[in-house]
C-alpha positions in Angstrom: -59.3 -48.9 41.5 -59.2 -48.7 45.2 -58.4 -45.4 44.7 -61.7 -44.6 43.1 -64.0 -46.7 45.6 -62.2 -44.7 48.6 -62.6 -40.9 47.0 -66.4 -42.3 46.3 -67.3 -43.9 49.6 -65.3 -41.5 52.0 -66.6 -38.1 52.2 -63.4 -36.3 52.2 -63.3 -32.4 51.3 -59.7 -30.5 50.6 -61.6 -27.5 49.5 -61.9 -25.8 52.8 -60.1 -23.2 53.6 -60.8 -23.0 57.2 -62.6 -24.8 59.8 -66.2 -24.2 59.6 -66.6 -24.0 63.1 -65.4 -22.5 66.5 -63.4 -25.1 68.4 -64.6 -25.7 72.4 -61.1 -24.3 73.8 -59.2 -22.7 76.4 -57.0 -19.8 75.4 -53.5 -21.6 75.9 -55.1 -24.5 73.7 -55.1 -23.4 70.5 -55.3 -26.1 68.0 -55.0 -25.6 64.0 -57.3 -27.9 62.1 -55.9 -28.4 58.7 -58.5 -29.3 56.1 -56.0 -28.7 53.3 -54.2 -32.3 54.0 -54.6 -34.7 50.8 -53.6 -38.5 51.1 -51.9 -39.9 48.4 -53.6 -42.0 45.6 -54.3 -44.9 47.8 -55.6 -43.8 51.6 -55.9 -47.5 52.5 -52.0 -47.7 52.2 -51.6 -44.5 54.0 -53.5 -46.2 56.7 -51.2 -49.6 56.7 -48.1 -47.0 57.4 -49.9 -46.0 60.6 -49.8 -42.4 62.1 -53.5 -41.9 62.0 -55.9 -41.5 65.0 -59.7 -42.9 63.7 -62.8 -41.6 65.8 -65.7 -44.3 65.8 -68.8 -43.8 67.6 -70.0 -46.8 68.9 -72.1 -48.9 66.5 -76.2 -49.3 66.5 -77.9 -49.6 69.8 -81.3 -50.6 71.1 -83.0 -47.6 71.1 -86.0 -48.9 73.6 -83.2 -49.1 76.5 -82.5 -45.8 78.2 -79.5 -44.9 80.1 -80.8 -44.5 84.0 -77.3 -43.9 85.6 -73.4 -43.5 85.4 -73.1 -47.0 86.8 -70.9 -48.1 84.1 -70.3 -51.5 85.6 -74.2 -52.1 85.1 -74.8 -52.4 81.8 -78.8 -53.4 82.2 -79.3 -50.1 82.9 -77.7 -48.7 80.1 -78.6 -48.4 76.2 -76.6 -51.3 74.5 -75.9 -52.7 71.1 -78.5 -54.5 69.5 -77.8 -57.5 67.2 -77.1 -55.1 64.4 -74.8 -53.2 66.3 -72.8 -56.1 67.2 -72.5 -57.3 63.2 -71.5 -54.2 62.2 -68.4 -53.9 65.0 -67.3 -57.3 63.6 -67.6 -56.3 60.3 -65.3 -53.3 61.2 -62.9 -56.0 62.4 -63.0 -58.2 59.4 -62.6 -55.0 57.0 -59.6 -53.8 59.2 -57.6 -57.4 59.2 -58.9 -57.5 55.1 -57.1 -54.3 54.6 -54.2 -54.9 57.4 -54.3 -52.1 59.1 -52.0 -51.8 62.3 -54.1 -50.8 65.0 -52.2 -49.8 68.5 -53.8 -48.4 71.4 -57.7 -48.5 71.6 -59.6 -46.2 73.7 -63.1 -46.5 74.5 -65.7 -44.5 76.8 -66.4 -46.3 79.8 -70.2 -47.2 78.6 -71.1 -50.8 77.8 -72.1 -50.0 73.9 -68.4 -48.2 73.5 -66.5 -51.0 74.8 -68.2 -53.5 73.4 -68.1 -52.2 70.0 -64.0 -51.9 70.5 -64.1 -55.3 71.9 -65.8 -56.7 68.9 -63.8 -54.9 66.3 -60.3 -54.9 67.4 -60.3 -57.2 70.3 -59.1 -54.9 73.3 -60.2 -51.6 74.7 -59.0 -49.5 77.2 -61.5 -47.5 79.3 -60.5 -43.9 78.9 -62.6 -41.3 81.2 -61.9 -38.7 78.4 -64.2 -39.8 76.3 -67.5 -40.1 78.6 -70.5 -38.6 76.9 -71.4 -35.3 77.4 -75.0 -35.6 77.4 -74.0 -37.2 80.7 -71.5 -35.1 82.0 -73.0 -31.5 80.8 -71.3 -29.7 83.7 -67.6 -31.4 82.4 -68.8 -30.8 78.3 -65.9 -27.9 77.7 -63.2 -30.4 79.4 -64.4 -33.4 77.5 -64.4 -31.5 74.2 -60.6 -30.3 74.7 -59.4 -33.8 76.3 -60.8 -35.3 72.6 -59.2 -32.6 70.8 -56.3 -33.8 72.7 -56.5 -37.3 71.9 -56.8 -36.8 68.5 -53.4 -34.6 68.4 -51.8 -37.3 70.0 -49.5 -39.3 68.0 -50.5 -43.2 67.4 -47.2 -45.5 68.3 -44.8 -46.3 65.6 -46.4 -47.8 62.6 -49.8 -48.1 64.2 -53.3 -46.7 64.5 -54.9 -44.9 67.5 -58.8 -46.3 67.5 -61.0 -43.9 69.8 -64.5 -45.3 70.6 -66.8 -42.9 71.6 -70.0 -40.9 71.5 -71.3 -38.7 68.5 -72.3 -35.7 71.0 -68.7 -35.2 72.0 -67.3 -35.1 68.8 -70.2 -32.9 67.6 -69.4 -30.2 70.4 -65.6 -30.4 69.9 -65.3 -30.1 66.0 -68.8 -29.8 64.7 -68.5 -33.5 63.2 -71.9 -35.5 62.9 -71.6 -39.3 62.8 -74.3 -41.8 62.9 -74.1 -44.8 64.9 -71.3 -46.7 63.6 -69.7 -43.9 61.7 -66.1 -42.5 61.6 -63.9 -39.8 61.2 -59.8 -40.5 60.0 -57.7 -37.6 61.5 -53.8 -37.3 60.6 -51.9 -35.4 63.4 -49.6 -33.4 62.8 -47.8 -32.1 65.5 -49.0 -31.9 69.3 -51.1 -28.7 68.0 -52.2 -29.4 64.6 -54.1 -32.4 63.1 -56.0 -32.9 59.7 -59.7 -34.5 58.9 -58.6 -36.7 56.3 -62.4 -38.4 55.9 -65.6 -39.7 56.9 -67.3 -42.6 56.7 -71.2 -42.5 57.8 -71.9 -46.2 56.9 -70.3 -49.5 58.4 -70.9 -51.0 54.8 -68.5 -48.7 53.0 -65.6 -50.3 55.3 -66.9 -53.8 53.8 -66.7 -52.1 50.3 -63.3 -50.4 50.7 -62.0 -54.0 52.0 -63.8 -55.6 48.7 -62.4 -53.4 46.7 -59.0 -53.9 48.1 -58.8 -57.8 47.3 -60.2 -57.3 43.8 -57.0 -54.8 43.5 -54.5 -57.4 44.9 -55.3 -59.9 42.0 
């Protein structure tokens, strides 16, 4: 059954009564991170209805390359996706199509690796300065962490899901969630000041397996 695969593959933990971190935020921007949210018996169906914000860390990169400057137009001076990363992004896009998960707004950090991940997976992307890597804007770390939580709290357009493609360090500093390259965190915004962490996916292959189980469930 699809729910069996989802509960096995998605690291959902509804037992935490309070968030295991102190959120980086200003005094006038309090966020309620509700870990008590529970999906229905079919998370894939929930995603098909829209209303979720899905944060992706860019897919696998070439670690022999280095980010040499912040000229975002020059991919040659950045750490970029390798072939594995491009294949992972393609697999994500295929899984979303198979599961018929509606995608609305797609925001990506202006780095080439994040834009390419978004473009390959979802066929579109809008640059967002709010998703710039904190590793390269250390003086703005608090501001960028707050900006990320605001994006996560923003309700998606009707019957769609918002996609954010960014960097692991930002999510780590903002919410103490550590994603591998290609990993994803699924959030459910409830109001402008509240959201729930629904699930984490650490391996792109998990999306592929969910897609396959969904197809079998339909037969």
